[in-house]
C-alpha positions in Angstrom: 121.2 65.0 -8.8 119.3 66.7 -5.9 117.7 64.8 -3.1 114.5 66.2 -1.7 113.4 65.2 1.8 109.9 65.1 2.9 108.9 67.4 5.8 108.0 65.4 8.8 104.5 65.9 10.3 105.6 64.7 13.7 105.8 67.1 16.5 108.7 66.7 18.8 108.2 67.5 22.6 109.5 70.6 23.7 111.8 70.3 26.7 111.7 73.9 27.5 108.2 73.6 28.9 107.9 75.4 32.2 108.2 72.9 35.0 106.7 73.3 38.4 109.2 73.8 41.3 110.3 70.7 43.1 109.2 70.1 46.6 111.5 69.4 49.5 110.1 65.8 49.6 110.9 65.4 45.9 114.5 66.7 46.4 114.8 64.4 49.6 113.8 61.3 47.6 116.5 62.3 44.9 119.1 62.7 47.5 118.3 59.6 49.3 118.6 57.5 46.1 121.8 59.1 45.1 123.5 59.0 48.5 122.4 55.3 48.9 123.9 54.5 45.4 127.1 56.4 46.3 127.5 54.5 49.6 126.3 51.2 48.2 123.6 50.8 50.8 119.8 50.3 50.6 117.7 53.5 50.6 116.1 52.7 53.9 119.5 52.9 55.5 119.6 56.7 54.8 118.1 59.0 57.4 117.4 62.6 56.3 118.3 64.0 59.7 121.8 62.5 60.0 124.6 64.9 58.8 126.4 63.9 55.5 129.7 63.6 57.3 128.4 60.8 59.5 127.9 58.9 56.4 131.7 59.2 55.7 131.5 61.3 52.6 134.9 63.0 51.8 135.0 66.4 50.3 135.4 65.0 46.7 132.3 62.8 47.1 130.3 65.8 48.6 131.2 68.1 45.8 130.5 65.3 43.3 127.0 64.9 44.8 126.4 68.6 44.7 127.2 68.6 41.1 124.9 65.7 40.3 122.1 67.6 42.1 123.0 70.7 40.0 122.6 68.7 36.8 119.3 67.2 38.0 117.9 70.5 39.0 119.4 72.5 36.1 120.4 75.1 38.6 123.9 76.2 39.7 124.7 75.5 43.3 127.7 76.3 45.5 130.1 73.4 45.7 130.2 73.5 49.5 126.4 73.4 49.8 126.6 70.1 51.8 128.6 71.8 54.5 126.2 74.7 54.6 123.2 72.5 54.8 124.6 69.4 56.6 121.6 67.0 56.4 119.5 65.8 53.4 116.4 67.4 55.2 118.1 70.9 55.6 119.5 70.8 52.1 116.2 69.8 50.4 114.3 72.6 52.3 117.0 75.1 51.1 117.0 73.9 47.5 113.2 73.9 47.3 113.2 77.5 48.4 115.4 78.6 45.5 113.6 80.4 42.8 
């Protein structure tokens, strides 16, 4: 016996819709949130002008954070990006400038 399925009239949202570029401020907010979670501190304890190494991040954590940022952005980043742009402020400005 053949089974016939009705065609759905629902439209599924398309995720490939062109997104507007993220601003440095939006990237900073994401970085603050994720760094605070990683360090188990409150977000207001994160200063965007303090270098990542002052927060005690080891190389593995820095690369992991870069990977999470990559996933969020949907854009490949160099694993040592946190060393090239050593603060949230500088990193966010750089990433926001990427096309």
